PyMOL Python script that loads the backbone (N, CA, C, O; Angstrom):
from pymol import cmd

cmd.read_pdbstr("""\
ATOM      1  N   MET A   1     -19.433 -41.597 -26.508  1.00  0.00           N
ATOM      2  CA  MET A   1     -20.205 -41.519 -27.713  1.00  0.00           C
ATOM      3  C   MET A   1     -20.078 -40.109 -28.281  1.00  0.00           C
ATOM      4  O   MET A   1     -20.039 -39.123 -27.546  1.00  0.00           O
ATOM      5  N   ASN A   2     -20.017 -40.046 -29.581  1.00  0.00           N
ATOM      6  CA  ASN A   2     -19.972 -38.722 -30.195  1.00  0.00           C
ATOM      7  C   ASN A   2     -21.379 -38.304 -30.634  1.00  0.00           C
ATOM      8  O   ASN A   2     -22.335 -39.050 -30.425  1.00  0.00           O
ATOM      9  N   LEU A   3     -21.511 -37.127 -31.235  1.00  0.00           N
ATOM     10  CA  LEU A   3     -22.828 -36.602 -31.595  1.00  0.00           C
ATOM     11  C   LEU A   3     -23.439 -37.282 -32.825  1.00  0.00           C
ATOM     12  O   LEU A   3     -24.556 -36.950 -33.220  1.00  0.00           O
ATOM     13  N   ASN A   4     -22.725 -38.220 -33.426  1.00  0.00           N
ATOM     14  CA  ASN A   4     -23.286 -39.029 -34.504  1.00  0.00           C
ATOM     15  C   ASN A   4     -23.848 -40.343 -33.972  1.00  0.00           C
ATOM     16  O   ASN A   4     -24.348 -41.164 -34.742  1.00  0.00           O
ATOM     17  N   GLY A   5     -23.767 -40.546 -32.654  1.00  0.00           N
ATOM     18  CA  GLY A   5     -24.258 -41.775 -32.049  1.00  0.00           C
ATOM     19  C   GLY A   5     -23.264 -42.917 -32.101  1.00  0.00           C
ATOM     20  O   GLY A   5     -23.617 -44.062 -31.820  1.00  0.00           O
ATOM     21  N   ARG A   6     -22.017 -42.617 -32.461  1.00  0.00           N
ATOM     22  CA  ARG A   6     -20.993 -43.662 -32.537  1.00  0.00           C
ATOM     23  C   ARG A   6     -20.372 -43.886 -31.163  1.00  0.00           C
ATOM     24  O   ARG A   6     -19.895 -42.953 -30.516  1.00  0.00           O
ATOM     25  N   THR A   7     -20.389 -45.145 -30.733  1.00  0.00           N
ATOM     26  CA  THR A   7     -19.800 -45.503 -29.447  1.00  0.00           C
ATOM     27  C   THR A   7     -18.283 -45.483 -29.579  1.00  0.00           C
ATOM     28  O   THR A   7     -17.722 -46.143 -30.453  1.00  0.00           O
ATOM     29  N   LEU A   8     -17.628 -44.730 -28.718  1.00  0.00           N
ATOM     30  CA  LEU A   8     -16.176 -44.616 -28.786  1.00  0.00           C
ATOM     31  C   LEU A   8     -15.492 -45.576 -27.823  1.00  0.00           C
ATOM     32  O   LEU A   8     -14.385 -46.035 -28.100  1.00  0.00           O
ATOM     33  N   THR A   9     -16.122 -45.885 -26.705  1.00  0.00           N
ATOM     34  CA  THR A   9     -15.561 -46.821 -25.735  1.00  0.00           C
ATOM     35  C   THR A   9     -16.681 -47.398 -24.884  1.00  0.00           C
ATOM     36  O   THR A   9     -17.691 -46.738 -24.641  1.00  0.00           O
ATOM     37  N   ARG A  10     -16.498 -48.631 -24.432  1.00  0.00           N
ATOM     38  CA  ARG A  10     -17.446 -49.277 -23.532  1.00  0.00           C
ATOM     39  C   ARG A  10     -16.665 -50.120 -22.552  1.00  0.00           C
ATOM     40  O   ARG A  10     -15.916 -51.013 -22.949  1.00  0.00           O
ATOM     41  N   ARG A  11     -16.835 -49.842 -21.280  1.00  0.00           N
ATOM     42  CA  ARG A  11     -16.101 -50.577 -20.254  1.00  0.00           C
ATOM     43  C   ARG A  11     -16.560 -52.031 -20.155  1.00  0.00           C
ATOM     44  O   ARG A  11     -15.730 -52.936 -20.077  1.00  0.00           O
ATOM     45  N   MET A  12     -17.888 -52.264 -20.157  1.00  0.00           N
ATOM     46  CA  MET A  12     -18.420 -53.608 -19.962  1.00  0.00           C
ATOM     47  C   MET A  12     -18.479 -54.424 -21.258  1.00  0.00           C
ATOM     48  O   MET A  12     -18.462 -55.654 -21.204  1.00  0.00           O
ATOM     49  N   ARG A  13     -18.547 -53.773 -22.407  1.00  0.00           N
ATOM     50  CA  ARG A  13     -18.677 -54.473 -23.695  1.00  0.00           C
ATOM     51  C   ARG A  13     -17.697 -53.876 -24.694  1.00  0.00           C
ATOM     52  O   ARG A  13     -18.091 -53.133 -25.594  1.00  0.00           O
ATOM     53  N   SER A  14     -16.437 -54.199 -24.535  1.00  0.00           N
ATOM     54  CA  SER A  14     -15.413 -53.635 -25.423  1.00  0.00           C
ATOM     55  C   SER A  14     -15.630 -54.053 -26.876  1.00  0.00           C
ATOM     56  O   SER A  14     -15.114 -53.403 -27.785  1.00  0.00           O
ATOM     57  N   ASP A  15     -16.392 -55.137 -27.109  1.00  0.00           N
ATOM     58  CA  ASP A  15     -16.659 -55.567 -28.489  1.00  0.00           C
ATOM     59  C   ASP A  15     -17.548 -54.569 -29.228  1.00  0.00           C
ATOM     60  O   ASP A  15     -17.613 -54.599 -30.457  1.00  0.00           O
ATOM     61  N   LEU A  16     -18.239 -53.677 -28.492  1.00  0.00           N
ATOM     62  CA  LEU A  16     -19.102 -52.682 -29.121  1.00  0.00           C
ATOM     63  C   LEU A  16     -18.406 -51.338 -29.340  1.00  0.00           C
ATOM     64  O   LEU A  16     -18.956 -50.451 -29.993  1.00  0.00           O
ATOM     65  N   ALA A  17     -17.210 -51.192 -28.799  1.00  0.00           N
ATOM     66  CA  ALA A  17     -16.491 -49.933 -28.962  1.00  0.00           C
ATOM     67  C   ALA A  17     -16.052 -49.762 -30.405  1.00  0.00           C
ATOM     68  O   ALA A  17     -15.743 -50.735 -31.094  1.00  0.00           O
ATOM     69  N   GLU A  18     -16.027 -48.517 -30.852  1.00  0.00           N
ATOM     70  CA  GLU A  18     -15.571 -48.153 -32.189  1.00  0.00           C
ATOM     71  C   GLU A  18     -16.402 -48.792 -33.304  1.00  0.00           C
ATOM     72  O   GLU A  18     -15.890 -49.028 -34.398  1.00  0.00           O
ATOM     73  N   LYS A  19     -17.665 -49.071 -33.039  1.00  0.00           N
ATOM     74  CA  LYS A  19     -18.554 -49.604 -34.068  1.00  0.00           C
ATOM     75  C   LYS A  19     -19.211 -48.443 -34.806  1.00  0.00           C
ATOM     76  O   LYS A  19     -19.091 -47.286 -34.403  1.00  0.00           O
ATOM     77  N   ASP A  20     -19.903 -48.768 -35.886  1.00  0.00           N
ATOM     78  CA  ASP A  20     -20.610 -47.754 -36.643  1.00  0.00           C
ATOM     79  C   ASP A  20     -21.709 -47.116 -35.794  1.00  0.00           C
ATOM     80  O   ASP A  20     -22.095 -47.646 -34.752  1.00  0.00           O
ATOM     81  N   SER A  21     -22.194 -45.995 -36.250  1.00  0.00           N
ATOM     82  CA  SER A  21     -23.257 -45.266 -35.568  1.00  0.00           C
ATOM     83  C   SER A  21     -24.506 -46.137 -35.460  1.00  0.00           C
ATOM     84  O   SER A  21     -24.887 -46.804 -36.422  1.00  0.00           O
ATOM     85  N   ARG A  22     -25.145 -46.131 -34.282  1.00  0.00           N
ATOM     86  CA  ARG A  22     -26.359 -46.907 -34.051  1.00  0.00           C
ATOM     87  C   ARG A  22     -27.420 -46.049 -33.362  1.00  0.00           C
ATOM     88  O   ARG A  22     -27.910 -46.430 -32.299  1.00  0.00           O
ATOM     89  N   PRO A  23     -27.788 -44.902 -33.936  1.00  0.00           N
ATOM     90  CA  PRO A  23     -28.736 -44.025 -33.237  1.00  0.00           C
ATOM     91  C   PRO A  23     -30.132 -44.611 -33.111  1.00  0.00           C
ATOM     92  O   PRO A  23     -30.946 -44.094 -32.347  1.00  0.00           O
ATOM     93  N   ASP A  24     -30.428 -45.682 -33.847  1.00  0.00           N
ATOM     94  CA  ASP A  24     -31.759 -46.286 -33.776  1.00  0.00           C
ATOM     95  C   ASP A  24     -31.826 -47.471 -32.812  1.00  0.00           C
ATOM     96  O   ASP A  24     -32.802 -48.221 -32.833  1.00  0.00           O
ATOM     97  N   MET A  25     -30.808 -47.652 -31.969  1.00  0.00           N
ATOM     98  CA  MET A  25     -30.798 -48.739 -31.001  1.00  0.00           C
ATOM     99  C   MET A  25     -31.793 -48.459 -29.876  1.00  0.00           C
ATOM    100  O   MET A  25     -31.640 -47.466 -29.165  1.00  0.00           O
ATOM    101  N   PRO A  26     -32.816 -49.312 -29.694  1.00  0.00           N
ATOM    102  CA  PRO A  26     -33.787 -49.070 -28.629  1.00  0.00           C
ATOM    103  C   PRO A  26     -33.296 -49.585 -27.284  1.00  0.00           C
ATOM    104  O   PRO A  26     -32.405 -50.431 -27.219  1.00  0.00           O
ATOM    105  N   ASP A  27     -33.898 -49.055 -26.189  1.00  0.00           N
ATOM    106  CA  ASP A  27     -33.629 -49.633 -24.884  1.00  0.00           C
ATOM    107  C   ASP A  27     -34.411 -50.943 -24.780  1.00  0.00           C
ATOM    108  O   ASP A  27     -35.014 -51.376 -25.762  1.00  0.00           O
ATOM    109  N   LYS A  28     -34.412 -51.573 -23.620  1.00  0.00           N
ATOM    110  CA  LYS A  28     -35.006 -52.899 -23.453  1.00  0.00           C
ATOM    111  C   LYS A  28     -36.461 -52.868 -22.998  1.00  0.00           C
ATOM    112  O   LYS A  28     -37.019 -53.918 -22.678  1.00  0.00           O
ATOM    113  N   ASN A  29     -37.090 -51.697 -22.961  1.00  0.00           N
ATOM    114  CA  ASN A  29     -38.474 -51.578 -22.516  1.00  0.00           C
ATOM    115  C   ASN A  29     -39.398 -52.240 -23.542  1.00  0.00           C
ATOM    116  O   ASN A  29     -39.535 -51.736 -24.656  1.00  0.00           O
ATOM    117  N   PRO A  30     -40.039 -53.375 -23.180  1.00  0.00           N
ATOM    118  CA  PRO A  30     -40.875 -54.078 -24.157  1.00  0.00           C
ATOM    119  C   PRO A  30     -42.173 -53.346 -24.490  1.00  0.00           C
ATOM    120  O   PRO A  30     -42.739 -53.559 -25.562  1.00  0.00           O
ATOM    121  N   GLU A  31     -42.655 -52.486 -23.589  1.00  0.00           N
ATOM    122  CA  GLU A  31     -43.921 -51.786 -23.796  1.00  0.00           C
ATOM    123  C   GLU A  31     -43.775 -50.540 -24.650  1.00  0.00           C
ATOM    124  O   GLU A  31     -44.636 -50.248 -25.481  1.00  0.00           O
ATOM    125  N   SER A  32     -42.693 -49.808 -24.451  1.00  0.00           N
ATOM    126  CA  SER A  32     -42.496 -48.556 -25.170  1.00  0.00           C
ATOM    127  C   SER A  32     -40.998 -48.293 -25.341  1.00  0.00           C
ATOM    128  O   SER A  32     -40.440 -47.446 -24.644  1.00  0.00           O
ATOM    129  N   PRO A  33     -40.343 -49.007 -26.258  1.00  0.00           N
ATOM    130  CA  PRO A  33     -38.896 -48.817 -26.400  1.00  0.00           C
ATOM    131  C   PRO A  33     -38.537 -47.409 -26.874  1.00  0.00           C
ATOM    132  O   PRO A  33     -39.178 -46.858 -27.769  1.00  0.00           O
ATOM    133  N   GLU A  34     -37.520 -46.849 -26.268  1.00  0.00           N
ATOM    134  CA  GLU A  34     -37.004 -45.531 -26.624  1.00  0.00           C
ATOM    135  C   GLU A  34     -35.728 -45.703 -27.433  1.00  0.00           C
ATOM    136  O   GLU A  34     -34.953 -46.629 -27.191  1.00  0.00           O
ATOM    137  N   MET A  35     -35.512 -44.821 -28.384  1.00  0.00           N
ATOM    138  CA  MET A  35     -34.274 -44.840 -29.170  1.00  0.00           C
ATOM    139  C   MET A  35     -33.187 -44.197 -28.318  1.00  0.00           C
ATOM    140  O   MET A  35     -33.001 -42.980 -28.333  1.00  0.00           O
ATOM    141  N   LEU A  36     -32.495 -45.015 -27.596  1.00  0.00           N
ATOM    142  CA  LEU A  36     -31.596 -44.597 -26.531  1.00  0.00           C
ATOM    143  C   LEU A  36     -30.474 -43.662 -26.999  1.00  0.00           C
ATOM    144  O   LEU A  36     -30.313 -42.573 -26.447  1.00  0.00           O
ATOM    145  N   LEU A  37     -29.715 -44.065 -27.987  1.00  0.00           N
ATOM    146  CA  LEU A  37     -28.585 -43.244 -28.420  1.00  0.00           C
ATOM    147  C   LEU A  37     -29.054 -41.942 -29.062  1.00  0.00           C
ATOM    148  O   LEU A  37     -28.421 -40.899 -28.895  1.00  0.00           O
ATOM    149  N   ALA A  38     -30.162 -42.003 -29.796  1.00  0.00           N
ATOM    150  CA  ALA A  38     -30.720 -40.779 -30.380  1.00  0.00           C
ATOM    151  C   ALA A  38     -31.140 -39.816 -29.274  1.00  0.00           C
ATOM    152  O   ALA A  38     -30.981 -38.603 -29.415  1.00  0.00           O
ATOM    153  N   GLU A  39     -31.671 -40.344 -28.182  1.00  0.00           N
ATOM    154  CA  GLU A  39     -32.069 -39.511 -27.042  1.00  0.00           C
ATOM    155  C   GLU A  39     -30.842 -38.863 -26.395  1.00  0.00           C
ATOM    156  O   GLU A  39     -30.882 -37.686 -26.037  1.00  0.00           O
ATOM    157  N   PHE A  40     -29.751 -39.626 -26.243  1.00  0.00           N
ATOM    158  CA  PHE A  40     -28.506 -39.063 -25.697  1.00  0.00           C
ATOM    159  C   PHE A  40     -28.026 -37.890 -26.552  1.00  0.00           C
ATOM    160  O   PHE A  40     -27.696 -36.826 -26.029  1.00  0.00           O
ATOM    161  N   VAL A  41     -27.991 -38.093 -27.862  1.00  0.00           N
ATOM    162  CA  VAL A  41     -27.523 -37.058 -28.781  1.00  0.00           C
ATOM    163  C   VAL A  41     -28.449 -35.846 -28.730  1.00  0.00           C
ATOM    164  O   VAL A  41     -27.977 -34.709 -28.726  1.00  0.00           O
ATOM    165  N   ASP A  42     -29.753 -36.073 -28.692  1.00  0.00           N
ATOM    166  CA  ASP A  42     -30.715 -34.972 -28.631  1.00  0.00           C
ATOM    167  C   ASP A  42     -30.510 -34.124 -27.383  1.00  0.00           C
ATOM    168  O   ASP A  42     -30.510 -32.896 -27.471  1.00  0.00           O
ATOM    169  N   VAL A  43     -30.335 -34.749 -26.233  1.00  0.00           N
ATOM    170  CA  VAL A  43     -30.109 -34.007 -24.992  1.00  0.00           C
ATOM    171  C   VAL A  43     -28.811 -33.205 -25.090  1.00  0.00           C
ATOM    172  O   VAL A  43     -28.769 -32.042 -24.688  1.00  0.00           O
ATOM    173  N   ALA A  44     -27.764 -33.814 -25.615  1.00  0.00           N
ATOM    174  CA  ALA A  44     -26.474 -33.119 -25.734  1.00  0.00           C
ATOM    175  C   ALA A  44     -26.566 -31.925 -26.672  1.00  0.00           C
ATOM    176  O   ALA A  44     -26.033 -30.857 -26.372  1.00  0.00           O
ATOM    177  N   GLU A  45     -27.242 -32.102 -27.812  1.00  0.00           N
ATOM    178  CA  GLU A  45     -27.322 -31.020 -28.794  1.00  0.00           C
ATOM    179  C   GLU A  45     -28.265 -29.901 -28.360  1.00  0.00           C
ATOM    180  O   GLU A  45     -27.970 -28.729 -28.593  1.00  0.00           O
ATOM    181  N   THR A  46     -29.391 -30.237 -27.735  1.00  0.00           N
ATOM    182  CA  THR A  46     -30.388 -29.213 -27.406  1.00  0.00           C
ATOM    183  C   THR A  46     -30.151 -28.546 -26.062  1.00  0.00           C
ATOM    184  O   THR A  46     -30.449 -27.364 -25.892  1.00  0.00           O
ATOM    185  N   LYS A  47     -29.610 -29.306 -25.093  1.00  0.00           N
ATOM    186  CA  LYS A  47     -29.435 -28.761 -23.749  1.00  0.00           C
ATOM    187  C   LYS A  47     -27.972 -28.598 -23.346  1.00  0.00           C
ATOM    188  O   LYS A  47     -27.661 -27.857 -22.414  1.00  0.00           O
ATOM    189  N   GLY A  48     -27.084 -29.284 -24.042  1.00  0.00           N
ATOM    190  CA  GLY A  48     -25.676 -29.221 -23.693  1.00  0.00           C
ATOM    191  C   GLY A  48     -25.298 -30.191 -22.603  1.00  0.00           C
ATOM    192  O   GLY A  48     -24.138 -30.588 -22.504  1.00  0.00           O
ATOM    193  N   GLN A  49     -26.261 -30.583 -21.775  1.00  0.00           N
ATOM    194  CA  GLN A  49     -26.051 -31.551 -20.706  1.00  0.00           C
ATOM    195  C   GLN A  49     -27.413 -32.005 -20.199  1.00  0.00           C
ATOM    196  O   GLN A  49     -28.426 -31.357 -20.461  1.00  0.00           O
ATOM    197  N   GLY A  50     -27.435 -33.103 -19.484  1.00  0.00           N
ATOM    198  CA  GLY A  50     -28.700 -33.573 -18.937  1.00  0.00           C
ATOM    199  C   GLY A  50     -28.678 -35.064 -18.685  1.00  0.00           C
ATOM    200  O   GLY A  50     -27.637 -35.714 -18.783  1.00  0.00           O
ATOM    201  N   TRP A  51     -29.841 -35.596 -18.358  1.00  0.00           N
ATOM    202  CA  TRP A  51     -29.993 -36.999 -18.010  1.00  0.00           C
ATOM    203  C   TRP A  51     -31.030 -37.651 -18.919  1.00  0.00           C
ATOM    204  O   TRP A  51     -31.986 -37.009 -19.352  1.00  0.00           O
ATOM    205  N   VAL A  52     -30.823 -38.938 -19.200  1.00  0.00           N
ATOM    206  CA  VAL A  52     -31.771 -39.748 -19.956  1.00  0.00           C
ATOM    207  C   VAL A  52     -32.089 -40.980 -19.115  1.00  0.00           C
ATOM    208  O   VAL A  52     -31.182 -41.683 -18.670  1.00  0.00           O
ATOM    209  N   GLU A  53     -33.390 -41.243 -18.894  1.00  0.00           N
ATOM    210  CA  GLU A  53     -33.817 -42.443 -18.182  1.00  0.00           C
ATOM    211  C   GLU A  53     -34.119 -43.541 -19.196  1.00  0.00           C
ATOM    212  O   GLU A  53     -34.681 -43.277 -20.259  1.00  0.00           O
ATOM    213  N   TYR A  54     -33.742 -44.778 -18.861  1.00  0.00           N
ATOM    214  CA  TYR A  54     -34.011 -45.911 -19.737  1.00  0.00           C
ATOM    215  C   TYR A  54     -34.023 -47.193 -18.923  1.00  0.00           C
ATOM    216  O   TYR A  54     -33.589 -47.208 -17.771  1.00  0.00           O
ATOM    217  N   LEU A  55     -34.518 -48.270 -19.520  1.00  0.00           N
ATOM    218  CA  LEU A  55     -34.551 -49.579 -18.881  1.00  0.00           C
ATOM    219  C   LEU A  55     -33.496 -50.476 -19.486  1.00  0.00           C
ATOM    220  O   LEU A  55     -33.343 -50.551 -20.705  1.00  0.00           O
ATOM    221  N   CYS A  56     -32.765 -51.162 -18.607  1.00  0.00           N
ATOM    222  CA  CYS A  56     -31.714 -52.062 -19.048  1.00  0.00           C
ATOM    223  C   CYS A  56     -31.398 -53.003 -17.881  1.00  0.00           C
ATOM    224  O   CYS A  56     -31.385 -52.561 -16.732  1.00  0.00           O
ATOM    225  N   PRO A  57     -31.145 -54.282 -18.144  1.00  0.00           N
ATOM    226  CA  PRO A  57     -30.770 -55.163 -17.032  1.00  0.00           C
ATOM    227  C   PRO A  57     -29.364 -54.834 -16.527  1.00  0.00           C
ATOM    228  O   PRO A  57     -28.489 -54.421 -17.289  1.00  0.00           O
ATOM    229  N   LYS A  58     -29.176 -55.027 -15.229  1.00  0.00           N
ATOM    230  CA  LYS A  58     -27.838 -54.885 -14.659  1.00  0.00           C
ATOM    231  C   LYS A  58     -26.983 -56.047 -15.155  1.00  0.00           C
ATOM    232  O   LYS A  58     -27.518 -57.101 -15.498  1.00  0.00           O
ATOM    233  N   PRO A  59     -25.654 -55.868 -15.199  1.00  0.00           N
ATOM    234  CA  PRO A  59     -24.788 -56.958 -15.661  1.00  0.00           C
ATOM    235  C   PRO A  59     -25.048 -58.241 -14.872  1.00  0.00           C
ATOM    236  O   PRO A  59     -25.054 -58.230 -13.641  1.00  0.00           O
ATOM    237  N   GLY A  60     -25.261 -59.340 -15.587  1.00  0.00           N
ATOM    238  CA  GLY A  60     -25.489 -60.630 -14.957  1.00  0.00           C
ATOM    239  C   GLY A  60     -26.925 -60.884 -14.531  1.00  0.00           C
ATOM    240  O   GLY A  60     -27.222 -61.941 -13.975  1.00  0.00           O
ATOM    241  N   GLU A  61     -27.832 -59.924 -14.784  1.00  0.00           N
ATOM    242  CA  GLU A  61     -29.236 -60.080 -14.404  1.00  0.00           C
ATOM    243  C   GLU A  61     -30.123 -60.020 -15.639  1.00  0.00           C
ATOM    244  O   GLU A  61     -29.713 -59.520 -16.686  1.00  0.00           O
ATOM    245  N   ASN A  62     -31.340 -60.535 -15.508  1.00  0.00           N
ATOM    246  CA  ASN A  62     -32.317 -60.487 -16.584  1.00  0.00           C
ATOM    247  C   ASN A  62     -33.419 -59.462 -16.328  1.00  0.00           C
ATOM    248  O   ASN A  62     -34.056 -58.989 -17.269  1.00  0.00           O
ATOM    249  N   GLN A  63     -33.646 -59.118 -15.069  1.00  0.00           N
ATOM    250  CA  GLN A  63     -34.709 -58.168 -14.715  1.00  0.00           C
ATOM    251  C   GLN A  63     -34.290 -56.747 -15.115  1.00  0.00           C
ATOM    252  O   GLN A  63     -33.162 -56.322 -14.866  1.00  0.00           O
ATOM    253  N   LEU A  64     -35.233 -56.024 -15.743  1.00  0.00           N
ATOM    254  CA  LEU A  64     -34.947 -54.654 -16.165  1.00  0.00           C
ATOM    255  C   LEU A  64     -34.886 -53.722 -14.963  1.00  0.00           C
ATOM    256  O   LEU A  64     -35.671 -53.845 -14.023  1.00  0.00           O
ATOM    257  N   SER A  65     -33.953 -52.801 -15.007  1.00  0.00           N
ATOM    258  CA  SER A  65     -33.788 -51.785 -13.971  1.00  0.00           C
ATOM    259  C   SER A  65     -33.813 -50.415 -14.618  1.00  0.00           C
ATOM    260  O   SER A  65     -33.338 -50.242 -15.740  1.00  0.00           O
ATOM    261  N   LEU A  66     -34.368 -49.444 -13.912  1.00  0.00           N
ATOM    262  CA  LEU A  66     -34.363 -48.066 -14.395  1.00  0.00           C
ATOM    263  C   LEU A  66     -32.963 -47.499 -14.194  1.00  0.00           C
ATOM    264  O   LEU A  66     -32.394 -47.593 -13.106  1.00  0.00           O
ATOM    265  N   LYS A  67     -32.422 -46.915 -15.244  1.00  0.00           N
ATOM    266  CA  LYS A  67     -31.094 -46.303 -15.185  1.00  0.00           C
ATOM    267  C   LYS A  67     -31.178 -44.865 -15.665  1.00  0.00           C
ATOM    268  O   LYS A  67     -32.060 -44.504 -16.445  1.00  0.00           O
ATOM    269  N   ASP A  68     -30.255 -44.059 -15.189  1.00  0.00           N
ATOM    270  CA  ASP A  68     -30.093 -42.671 -15.611  1.00  0.00           C
ATOM    271  C   ASP A  68     -28.683 -42.513 -16.134  1.00  0.00           C
ATOM    272  O   ASP A  68     -27.720 -42.927 -15.489  1.00  0.00           O
ATOM    273  N   THR A  69     -28.565 -41.911 -17.305  1.00  0.00           N
ATOM    274  CA  THR A  69     -27.244 -41.644 -17.875  1.00  0.00           C
ATOM    275  C   THR A  69     -27.203 -40.216 -18.346  1.00  0.00           C
ATOM    276  O   THR A  69     -26.181 -39.767 -18.865  1.00  0.00           O
TER     277      THR A  69
END
""", "prot")
cmd.dss("prot")
cmd.show_as("cartoon", "prot")
cmd.util.cbc("prot")
cmd.orient("prot")
């Protein structure tokens, strides 16, 4: 992903690669969704590096899992 929130490549979902910027895409947390891509860009721009926690199901599952990226 670049700093505009544009996905450049996706291993599991190649249909989403090279799509338009989606910085307003929320994670799957039904109680308090976070703007996931905007958070990635914010960490990169303000800290240069870091981790973002979010909820997302593992491939092939429906139950949400905590992930760090």
